[in-house]
C-alpha positions in Angstrom: 0.1 0.5 -0.4 1.4 3.6 -0.9 0.8 6.6 1.3 -0.2 9.5 -1.5 0.9 13.4 0.0 0.0 16.5 -1.8 1.4 20.2 -0.7 2.8 22.7 -2.4 6.7 22.6 -1.9 8.8 19.2 -0.9 11.8 19.7 1.1 14.2 16.8 1.1 16.9 16.5 4.0 16.9 18.5 7.7 19.6 19.9 8.1 19.4 23.3 9.2 18.4 24.2 5.6 15.8 22.4 5.0 15.1 23.6 8.2 15.1 27.7 7.3 13.3 26.4 3.9 10.6 25.1 6.1 10.8 28.0 8.2 10.3 30.8 6.1 8.4 29.0 3.3 5.7 29.0 6.8 5.7 32.5 7.6 4.7 33.1 3.8 1.8 30.8 4.3 2.4 28.4 2.3 2.7 24.3 3.1 5.4 22.3 2.5 6.1 18.2 4.0 9.9 18.2 4.7 10.8 14.6 4.2 14.3 12.9 6.6 16.4 9.5 6.6 17.4 9.9 10.2 15.9 10.3 13.6 17.0 13.4 12.7 19.1 13.5 16.0 22.0 15.5 15.8 24.8 14.1 16.7 28.0 15.8 15.5 28.5 19.1 15.5 30.1 20.3 12.1 28.9 24.0 12.4 29.6 26.5 15.6 29.0 30.1 14.2 25.4 31.3 13.3 27.1 34.3 11.3 25.5 37.9 11.9 23.5 37.3 8.6 22.4 34.7 9.1 21.3 36.3 12.5 19.5 39.2 11.2 17.5 35.8 9.1 16.9 34.6 13.0 15.6 37.6 14.0 13.7 38.0 11.1 11.8 34.3 11.8 11.6 35.9 15.8 14.2 33.6 17.1 17.5 35.7 17.2 16.8 35.7 21.4 16.4 31.6 21.2 19.4 31.5 19.2 21.2 33.9 21.5 20.5 31.5 24.8 21.6 28.5 22.9 23.5 27.7 25.7 26.9 28.7 24.9 29.1 29.8 27.6 29.0 33.9 27.6 32.2 35.3 29.0 34.0 32.1 27.1 36.6 34.6 25.0 37.0 33.6 21.4 40.6 33.7 21.0 42.8 32.1 18.0 45.8 30.5 19.6 48.5 28.7 17.6 50.6 26.5 18.6 52.4 23.1 19.2 50.0 21.4 21.7 48.3 22.2 24.9 51.1 22.0 26.7 53.8 22.6 24.0 54.9 25.8 22.8 52.4 28.8 22.0 53.3 30.5 18.7 50.6 33.2 18.8 47.0 34.3 19.9 44.7 36.3 18.1 42.4 37.7 20.9 38.9 37.7 20.5 36.0 38.7 22.8 34.1 36.2 24.3 29.7 37.0 23.4 29.4 39.0 26.7 32.0 41.2 25.6 31.8 41.4 21.3 29.9 44.5 20.8 27.2 44.6 18.0 28.9 45.6 15.0 26.9 49.3 13.8 25.9 47.8 10.5 23.9 45.0 11.9 20.9 45.6 14.5 23.0 41.4 15.8 26.0 40.0 16.4 27.3 36.3 15.1 26.4 33.8 17.8 28.2 30.4 18.6 26.1 27.8 18.6 27.2 25.1 17.9 24.8 22.6 15.4 24.0 20.4 18.1 22.3 22.9 19.7 21.4 25.0 16.7 19.0 22.5 14.5 17.5 21.5 17.4 16.0 24.9 17.8 15.0 25.1 13.9 13.4 22.0 14.4 11.2 23.3 17.1 10.4 26.4 15.5 9.5 23.7 12.7 7.3 22.3 15.1 5.8 25.8 16.2 4.5 26.4 12.2 2.7 22.5 12.2 -0.6 24.0 10.4 2.2 24.4 7.2 5.0 22.0 7.9 4.4 18.5 7.8 7.9 16.1 9.5 8.0 12.9 8.4 11.6 11.2 10.0 13.5 7.9 8.2 11.6 9.1 5.8 14.1 8.4 2.9 13.7 9.2 -0.4 13.9 7.0 -3.4 12.8 8.5 -6.9 11.9 12.4 -8.0 10.6 13.3 -11.8 8.7 15.8 -13.0 6.5 17.4 -15.5 5.0 20.6 -16.9 2.8 21.0 -13.7 4.4 19.3 -10.4 6.8 17.1 -9.3 6.3 13.3 -7.8 8.8 11.9 -5.4 9.0 8.3 -4.6 10.4 7.8 -0.7 9.9 4.5 1.5 9.5 5.0 5.3 12.5 3.0 6.7 10.0 2.2 9.9 7.4 0.7 8.3 8.6 0.3 5.1 5.4 2.2 3.7 5.6 3.4 0.1 5.3 7.0 0.3 4.6 9.1 -2.7 4.6 12.5 -2.7 2.7 14.9 -5.0 4.3 19.1 -4.8 4.3 21.8 -6.9 8.1 22.5 -6.3 10.9 20.8 -4.5 13.8 21.4 -2.9 16.6 19.2 -1.7 18.8 20.2 1.3 19.6 16.7 1.1 23.4 17.5 1.6 27.0 16.8 0.3 25.5 13.3 -1.3 22.5 14.9 -2.5 19.9 11.6 -3.9 17.8 15.2 -5.0 21.1 17.1 -7.3 22.1 12.8 -8.9 19.1 12.1 -9.6 18.7 16.1 -11.6 22.2 14.4 -13.5 24.3 17.7 -11.7 27.8 18.3 -12.0 29.8 19.0 -8.9 32.9 21.8 -10.4 35.8 22.5 -8.4 38.3 20.4 -6.9 39.3 18.6 -3.1 41.9 20.8 -1.0 42.9 18.4 1.5 41.3 15.3 3.1 40.9 15.6 7.1 39.4 13.3 10.0 37.4 14.8 12.8 37.5 13.0 16.5 34.5 13.7 18.8 35.5 13.5 22.0 34.3 14.6 25.6 37.2 15.8 28.2 35.4 17.0 31.2 37.4 20.5 32.1 39.7 20.3 30.0 40.6 24.2 29.7 41.5 23.6 33.2 44.5 20.9 31.9 46.9 23.2 29.9 48.7 26.6 29.7 46.9 28.4 26.1 43.7 29.4 28.6 40.2 29.3 26.8 39.8 30.4 23.3 37.7 28.9 20.5 40.3 27.1 18.3 43.6 25.8 18.9 45.6 25.6 15.5 48.4 22.5 15.6 51.0 23.2 14.6 54.4 20.5 13.9 57.3 19.9 11.7 55.1 19.3 8.7 53.3 22.4 9.2 49.6 23.2 10.8 48.5 19.7 11.1 45.4 20.2 12.8 43.4 22.1 14.7 41.2 22.4 18.1 37.9 23.3 18.8 35.9 24.2 20.8 32.0 22.3 20.4 29.8 23.4 23.7 31.9 25.5 25.9 32.0 22.4 28.2 33.7 19.2 28.3 32.9 18.7 24.0 35.6 18.9 22.1 36.7 17.9 18.4 40.0 17.6 16.5 40.5 18.0 12.9 43.9 15.8 11.3 44.6 17.1 8.2 47.6 15.9 5.9 47.2 13.8 2.3 44.7 10.7 2.2 47.6 8.4 3.2 47.3 9.5 6.5 44.0 10.6 7.5 42.1 7.9 5.6 44.4 5.5 6.2 42.8 1.3 7.4 45.0 2.3 10.9 44.3 5.2 11.6 45.2 6.3 15.5 42.9 9.2 17.3 44.3 8.5 19.9 47.5 8.5 19.3 46.4 12.2 17.5 44.3 13.3 20.1 47.5 12.3 22.8 49.5 14.5 20.2 47.3 17.7 20.1 46.9 17.4 23.8 50.7 16.9 24.9 49.9 15.5 28.3 49.2 12.0 29.2 47.8 12.6 32.3 44.3 14.0 30.5 41.9 11.6 30.2 38.7 12.3 27.4 36.7 9.7 25.3 36.1 8.9 21.9 33.0 9.9 20.2 33.4 9.6 16.6 36.0 9.5 14.0 34.4 11.0 11.0 36.4 11.1 7.6 36.1 13.6 5.7 36.8 16.0 2.0 37.8 19.9 2.3 36.9 20.8 -0.4 35.7 23.6 -3.3 32.3 22.9 -5.0 29.4 23.9 -6.1 26.6 22.6 -8.3 26.8 23.8 -12.2 23.0 24.0 -11.6 20.5 24.7 -8.7 17.8 24.0 -10.6 16.2 22.2 -13.0 12.4 22.6 -13.9 10.5 22.7 -10.3 13.4 21.2 -8.8 16.1 23.3 -6.4 19.0 22.5 -4.8 20.5 24.3 -1.7 23.2 24.8 0.8 25.6 21.2 0.8 23.4 19.9 -1.8 24.7 23.0 -4.1 27.7 24.1 -2.6 31.0 22.6 -0.4 32.8 25.0 1.0 36.0 24.5 3.5 35.2 25.1 7.3 38.2 27.8 7.2 36.0 30.9 8.0 32.4 29.1 8.7 30.7 30.1 5.8 29.4 26.5 4.3 26.1 26.4 6.3 25.5 30.3 6.2 25.8 30.5 3.0 23.1 27.6 2.4 20.8 29.5 5.1 21.1 32.4 2.0 19.9 30.0 -0.4 16.9 29.0 1.5 15.8 32.7 2.3 16.6 33.5 -1.4 14.2 31.2 -2.6 11.8 31.0 0.1 9.8 34.3 -0.6 10.1 33.2 -5.0 8.8 30.0 -4.2 5.9 32.3 -2.5 5.4 34.5 -5.3 4.8 32.1 -7.8 2.2 30.0 -5.1 0.3 32.9 -4.5 0.4 34.3 -8.0 2.1 37.1 -7.5 5.0 36.2 -9.7 6.9 35.6 -12.6 8.6 32.5 -14.2 11.9 34.4 -13.6 11.7 35.1 -10.1 12.6 31.4 -10.6 15.0 31.3 -12.9 16.7 33.9 -10.6 17.9 31.8 -8.1 20.4 30.0 -9.5 21.7 33.5 -11.0 21.7 34.7 -7.8 22.6 32.0 -5.9 25.6 30.6 -8.0 27.8 33.3 -7.8 27.8 34.1 -4.1 28.0 30.2 -4.0 31.6 30.9 -6.2 32.5 33.6 -4.1 31.8 31.8 -1.0 33.9 28.4 -1.4 37.0 30.2 -2.9 36.9 32.7 0.1 37.6 29.3 2.2 39.6 28.1 0.2 42.3 31.0 -0.1 41.6 31.2 3.8 42.9 27.2 4.1 46.0 28.3 2.1 46.4 30.4 4.7 46.5 28.0 7.8 48.6 25.9 5.4 51.2 28.1 4.7 54.8 27.1 2.3 56.9 28.3 4.9 60.2 26.2 6.7 58.8 24.4 10.4 61.6 22.2 10.7 62.5 24.1 14.3 59.2 24.5 15.9 59.1 22.2 18.6 63.4 22.5 19.0 64.4 25.0 22.5 66.7 27.8 22.1 67.4 30.0 19.7 66.6 29.2 16.8 63.0 27.7 17.8 62.2 30.7 20.2 63.1 32.5 15.9 61.2 29.7 14.2 58.0 30.1 16.3 58.3 33.9 15.7 58.0 34.3 13.0 55.6 31.9 11.7 53.5 33.4 15.0 53.7 36.3 13.3 52.7 35.2 10.2 49.8 33.5 10.8 48.8 36.1 13.5 49.0 38.6 9.8 47.5 36.4 7.4 44.6 34.5 8.5 42.7 37.6 10.0 40.0 36.8 7.2 38.7 33.3 8.9 37.6 35.1 12.4 36.7 38.2 11.0 34.0 37.6 8.5 31.8 40.9 8.3 32.8 41.5 4.6 31.4 37.7 3.5 28.7 37.9 5.8 27.4 40.8 4.7 29.0 42.3 1.3 27.4 39.4 -1.0 25.7 41.3 -3.4 23.3 40.2 -6.9 25.5 41.8 -9.9 23.9 40.3 -13.0 20.8 39.3 -11.0 17.6 39.5 -14.0 15.3 41.0 -11.4 17.3 43.6 -10.0 17.4 46.6 -12.0 20.8 48.8 -11.9 21.5 52.7 -11.1 25.3 52.7 -12.9 26.8 53.2 -9.6 29.9 51.5 -8.8 30.0 48.4 -6.9 31.9 48.9 -3.2 35.0 46.9 -2.9 34.0 43.1 -1.9 36.7 42.6 0.8 36.4 39.7 2.8 37.0 41.2 6.6 35.3 44.8 6.1 31.7 45.7 5.1 30.9 49.0 3.3 27.0 49.4 4.1 25.5 50.2 0.2 22.0 50.4 -1.0 23.2 49.4 -4.5 21.0 48.0 -6.5 21.2 43.8 -5.2 23.1 44.7 -2.6 21.5 44.2 1.1 19.8 47.2 2.2 21.7 48.8 4.5 20.8 48.7 8.4 20.1 52.2 10.5 17.7 52.6 14.2 14.7 53.7 13.6 13.8 56.1 16.7 10.9 53.2 18.3 14.3 50.9 18.5 13.5 49.5 15.6 16.2 48.3 12.5 15.6 49.1 9.2 16.3 45.5 9.1 13.0 45.4 10.6 10.5 46.9 8.1 11.3 43.8 5.6 10.6 40.0 5.2 7.0 39.9 3.9 6.6 41.7 0.6 8.4 44.7 -1.2 8.8 48.0 1.3 8.9 50.8 -0.4 11.6 53.7 1.2 10.8 57.8 0.7 13.5 58.6 2.4 14.6 62.6 3.4 12.5 65.2 3.6 11.7 65.4 -0.9 10.3 62.1 -0.8 6.7 62.5 0.4 6.2 65.0 -2.3 7.9 62.1 -4.9 5.2 60.1 -3.5 2.1 62.5 -3.7 3.3 63.5 -7.4 1.7 61.6 -9.8 4.0 60.2 -10.9 4.9 58.4 -7.3 1.2 57.8 -7.6 0.7 55.7 -10.4 4.1 53.5 -8.7 2.1 52.5 -5.9 -1.1 52.1 -8.5 1.0 49.2 -10.3 2.2 47.1 -8.0 -2.3 46.7 -6.7 -2.8 46.3 -10.2 0.0 43.3 -10.3 -1.3 42.0 -6.9 2.5 42.8 -6.2 1.9 43.2 -1.9 3.8 46.1 -1.0 4.0 49.2 1.9 5.2 51.9 1.8 8.0 53.5 4.8 8.4 57.5 4.9 11.5 57.9 7.1 11.9 61.7 6.5 14.9 62.0 8.5 18.4 63.1 5.7 20.3 60.9 7.2 18.5 58.0 5.7 18.4 59.4 2.3 22.1 59.9 2.4 22.7 56.4 3.9 20.9 55.2 0.3 22.4 57.7 -1.8 18.6 58.0 -3.6 15.6 59.3 -1.7 13.7 56.2 -3.7 14.4 53.0 -2.9 12.5 49.3 -3.3 13.5 46.4 -1.1 12.4 42.9 -2.1 11.2 40.2 0.6 14.7 39.0 1.4 15.6 42.7 2.5 18.1 43.4 -1.5 17.5 46.3 -2.9 15.6 45.2 -6.3 15.6 49.2 -7.2 16.6 53.1 -6.2 16.0 55.9 -8.1 16.0 60.0 -7.5 12.4 60.0 -9.6 10.0 57.7 -9.4 9.4 55.8 -12.5 7.8 57.4 -15.7 7.1 53.4 -15.9 6.3 51.4 -13.1 5.0 48.7 -14.7 7.5 47.6 -16.5 10.0 48.1 -13.6 7.7 46.4 -11.4 7.3 43.2 -13.7 11.0 43.4 -14.0 11.0 43.2 -9.7 8.4 40.4 -9.3 9.9 37.9 -12.5 7.3 38.6 -15.3 9.3 39.6 -18.3 
């Protein structure tokens, strides 16, 4: 017997990106079914930091406070330590404040948050459960095949507990099922890119470890030996749970006789420290992007679409931005006001951003694996001291883009999107560390505080928002052409609200008195005066031309 389900959107994979897709769609009133082959329990914490931009998404979803209250110690310094072992030589320490002491950056209403995947995924799953009127979740449900025609997607799955066949018919489907995505493979989509290195993650518990060595608490300890950087020790929960990542040639880290205990002993540098290994997991550090992000009515997102080296923490955060970009577009088409070009713009917008992220992460990996002379790093005496001082200075100078990521988080832009109206302005520099706010079309609309304590970012999320900025903007909207802009949205059924911010500082920040912001918070159009062809402009940004 086959169990049949009908829905608007099928989501395959209940990791953070699949859960984010479900939340974003549900909050837009779109029904979806989320299937996951596992039981949904997170056992290995691959991700640790929720970026500033991802926290802005959480703010929009109404859960930022819950992420901040995840349980990671607020007073834990997020330093980066370079050492030969926890009991060995210190080469350098780059100091960063704890969550308690890290200021909110002026460019955002949010700051990044240390929240391991052990906690972040269950939090998202809880939020999905709070939208049960729109989201049906089926665990132990494995996709077996997927097919489509011009009108629908049909997925064939199986309940792994009962053996029952499950057939799901949907208008659209999203593959969020990870690096080995069955959805991507079913669509015949290949990856482009390369493997950077081979690694094995050793997850272990050692209560009180932070008090058993002289390096002090830190977010990460980079392990240095005569062969160079051979691994890193990363805090998971700020208690007793840690992850040691060993990196090197394939024959070393994927060897049948890989000795996790020996590597841990080398990292700790003190045989008296007790530990218990939870898991040992080989993986490949890659720079891969799918050649397509969509085929017909089926899309891919997150690791199914791009695989990013963990250096910089861009992977999951890039995937959440996929979910946000795709969520409003699917909702718009399903509600009838979005055009076909809106769905085509997903790949046009997100694929270049994915390449930006994977290339930046690859560059970061190169910075922590410099081609320098490490031969004397373990020696005592002047020669060893000089070697360590030289290496420490190089690490301090060249690795800050791994930890200072505001440019990557907020500076991505949709340069050549078919649904963006360019204004001919010059793009600001794309720096992975520093972010220059810009309301140039395609960019994230900049943050500014409103008089009522909200951020301008709090204005966005549902439909389009037409910002009328500065003292002359109200007059521009009151003129005939301004009134036609608002009337055009009503004629096309596009949800549009108008927000007048009369202070001149808002016009200065956005460099225009009229700015049209999309539901995902990116600028679609800006100008000094209303468009003389409002229907044409609106049709472009809603993907109908």
